[in-house]
C-alpha positions in Angstrom: 50.0 -105.0 -53.1 50.9 -106.4 -49.7 54.0 -104.3 -49.5 52.0 -101.2 -50.4 49.5 -101.9 -47.6 52.3 -102.4 -45.1 53.9 -99.0 -46.1 50.6 -97.3 -45.9 50.0 -98.9 -42.4 53.4 -97.7 -41.3 52.8 -94.2 -42.5 49.5 -94.1 -40.6 51.1 -95.3 -37.4 53.8 -92.6 -37.9 51.2 -89.9 -38.3 49.3 -91.1 -35.2 52.5 -91.1 -33.2 53.4 -87.6 -34.3 49.9 -86.2 -33.9 49.1 -87.5 -30.4 52.6 -87.1 -28.7 52.8 -84.4 -26.1 56.4 -83.1 -26.5 56.1 -80.6 -23.7 55.3 -83.1 -21.0 56.9 -86.1 -22.6 53.8 -88.2 -22.7 50.6 -88.8 -24.8 47.8 -86.3 -25.3 44.6 -87.4 -23.6 41.2 -86.9 -25.0 38.9 -84.2 -23.4 36.3 -86.2 -21.6 33.1 -84.8 -20.0 33.6 -83.7 -16.5 31.8 -85.7 -13.7 32.6 -83.1 -11.1 30.6 -80.0 -12.0 32.5 -77.9 -9.4 35.9 -78.5 -11.0 37.5 -75.3 -12.1 40.0 -75.5 -15.0 40.6 -71.9 -15.8 38.0 -71.9 -18.6 35.0 -69.6 -18.3 31.9 -71.7 -17.4 29.8 -70.4 -20.3 31.0 -68.6 -23.4 31.2 -64.8 -22.8 31.1 -65.1 -19.0 34.4 -63.2 -18.5 33.1 -60.3 -20.7 30.1 -59.5 -18.6 30.3 -56.9 -15.8 28.4 -57.7 -12.6 25.2 -56.0 -13.5 25.0 -57.6 -17.0 25.8 -60.9 -15.5 23.1 -60.7 -12.8 20.5 -59.7 -15.4 21.7 -62.7 -17.7 21.5 -65.2 -14.8 17.9 -64.1 -14.2 16.8 -64.8 -17.7 19.2 -67.6 -18.9 17.2 -70.6 -17.4 20.5 -72.5 -16.7 20.7 -76.1 -15.5 22.1 -77.1 -12.2 25.5 -78.3 -13.5 26.1 -75.0 -15.3 25.1 -73.1 -12.1 27.5 -75.1 -10.1 30.3 -74.5 -12.7 29.5 -70.8 -12.5 29.6 -70.8 -8.7 33.0 -72.6 -8.5 34.4 -70.4 -11.2 33.2 -67.2 -9.6 34.7 -68.4 -6.2 38.0 -69.3 -7.7 38.4 -66.1 -9.9 36.6 -62.9 -9.0 34.6 -63.7 -5.8 31.8 -61.1 -6.5 29.5 -61.3 -3.5 26.3 -60.5 -5.4 27.0 -63.0 -8.1 27.8 -65.7 -5.6 24.6 -64.9 -3.6 22.5 -65.0 -6.8 23.8 -68.3 -8.0 23.6 -69.8 -4.5 20.0 -68.8 -4.3 19.3 -70.3 -7.7 20.9 -73.6 -6.6 18.6 -73.6 -3.6 
């Protein structure tokens, strides 16, 4: 029974090593942690569907969405880093006060 437990433990360790190894970078995968810096831009759209909205639709949505401050800051940083639409930047800046 002890041998079976050792074999199972060895298999589990092997699976973990294979699953969490980052072969492209030669290191270990890191967990996705919540961001402390709301202005960090990582290439992902700040809210789902953001990239699919044209300027007019986005401005209408911003008016009615009731977004929290952290989301508005992500939107502002993302818009500055990607498209830089003046009206969107102005609207979000005004919402942030």
